[in-house]
N, C-alpha and C positions, 0 to 999 in steps of 0.2 A: 589585513585582509587584502589579499592581492585583488586589484581590479579586473574584472572578466573582460572588460574591453581594449585595455593598454597593457596591462601586465603590472601597472605601477604597485607598488607595496605600502604607501602612503596614502591610506583612503580614510576618510573621518565618518563617524558616526553622528547621522544628523538627528536619529529619533529611535527611541527602543520602547517596546511597548509588550505586554504579554500577550501570547498566541495559542491557539489551541487549548482552550480551557486553563490557562496557566501552567501547561506543561511545557511550553516553549518562550524562547524571546525572540521576537522579529526586529531587527534592526535595519534601518534604512540608512545606505551608507552613499557617500559622494567622493569621487576620486578628483582630487585636486588638479591633477597632471591633464585630464581628458574632459573633465566636466560630467562623467558618468555617473548616472544614478542606478542602484542596485539593492536587493533585499537579502538579507542573511537571516538564516534561523539558528539559534542556539538551543540544543535539547542535552538533558542528562542522559548519559550512556552508561549502565550500569555494568555490562560487561561486553567484550567483542565477541560477537555472534560466528559462527562458522557453519556454511550450509553445506550439508553432505547430500550430493546428488544420488540418484539411483544407480548411476554408473560407478560411483563410488569417489567420482571427482569431488574436490573441497574447494570453495568459494567463499570469501568473507560476504556476511550478509549485507545486503544494500538496501537500506529505506527507500531511496528513490525507486529502486527497480520494482519494489513491491507496490508503492504509490503509483506507477506508470501503469502496471497491469491494472490496477483498482481503477483507474481514471478511464481506462479504455473498456473494462466491463461495465463500468456506470455511465458511459458517454450517452448524452441526450437521455438521461433517466432524471426524474425528479428528485434528486438527492443533492442536499445543499453542500457546498464545498468544505464548511466548517464540520459536519457531520460525516464526510469522507474522512478528513483529518483526524477527527476524534476516534473513528474506527480504525486508522493506521495506528496511531499512537497506542490505542487498546491492544492491538495486536503485537506489536513491538513488546510493550510491557509484559504482556503473556510469554512472549518467547522469552523475554530476559530472565522472568521470575520462574522458567522451568529449571532452573538450577543447573542446566548443562551448557556448555559453549558450543558444543557440535550439537546441531538440530537437523534432522533429517529433512529433506525438501517436502517430503510426504507429510508430515508434520506441519508445515507451514500452511501447503495446500490445504490441508482438512481445517485448520484453524481460520483461515481467509473463507471458506467456503460457508463454514459454520457462521460467521460474522456478516456475509454478504446474505445468506437466507434470512438471516433476521430484518434485512432492511429492504431488499428488492429481489423479487424472484426472477425478474428478467436478466438482472446483472448477475444474479447468481448462476442461471443457466449458461450466459455468457463466458463468465469466468471456467464454469465447468466443462465447456467444449474445449477448451485450451489445455486446461488442467487433466483430464481425462482422455485428452487426444481423440476427439471425435473424428471419425473419418468419413460417414455417411449420414445421410438424413436418418437414416433408421437409428443411428446412435442416439440423435435427438428426441426422436419420437419416444425411444424406450426410456430414456432419463426423464421426459417430461411427464410420461404416463405414471412414473414411479411417484412423482411428487403429486400427482391429482390424488384424491381420494376416491375410494372404490365406488363405482355409479351402480346402484342396484336395478334391475329391470323387473317387470313381472310378467315376462313374457313365458 
């Protein structure tokens, strides 16, 4: 594994342990050239996934991009990092088990929305605002009003 600090290819594994509920291996590494320490994760990848964007463009699925967007949506929310890692692993497993290598971005967005809705409503609305491309406050209002149960009044 190449050192991210100096580029040296001779790094040593100092510690390995299971991570993400035994779905990955976390490895602490040490670079003998610069003394840098860093962490790598090893995961099973069932197949190479390709995301098909709405404009037809295709790009390789990037787990890190999914993780970044979910971390932004859940920022400052009471969600444990382990719970978020489990959710990301679950989404990736679900995508891999769909049986297709080409996955429409719309399908990914819907799966993410479904997962977020189960754990945190605020994160769900945050993600939806980007995913559904909200342009004005009215878009938020309409979306949130669809989440609320109908209130009956006796007037």
